[in-house]
Phi, psi and omega in degrees: 000342178294328181295328178293313180292334178283331183270338185298309182302314179296323179294317179297316179296321179295319179296315178296322179296315178298319177299319178297314180297317179298318179296317180297315181294320181293329183274358177277135177091178178071207182295325179297322181297318180297318179294316180295317179297319179296319179295317179294317178299321179295317180295316179296321178295319178297317181294318178296318178297317179295321180293318179293320178296318180295319180294321180292326181281342180283330185271000000 
C-alpha cells in the first residue's frame, strides 16, 4: 500500500500539468490572440515612446 501513497502525488501533479498545458494551448489564437497582441503592442509602443522622450531630454 506504500506504493499507492508514493505514486499519488506525482500522478496528481501530472494531471494538473496536462490540464494547464491544454488550457494554454486552447487559449492561443482566435479573438484572445488579437486582444493579447494589441495589449502587447500598446505596451511596447508606450515603452518606445518613453525611451525616445527620455533620450531627447538628455541631449
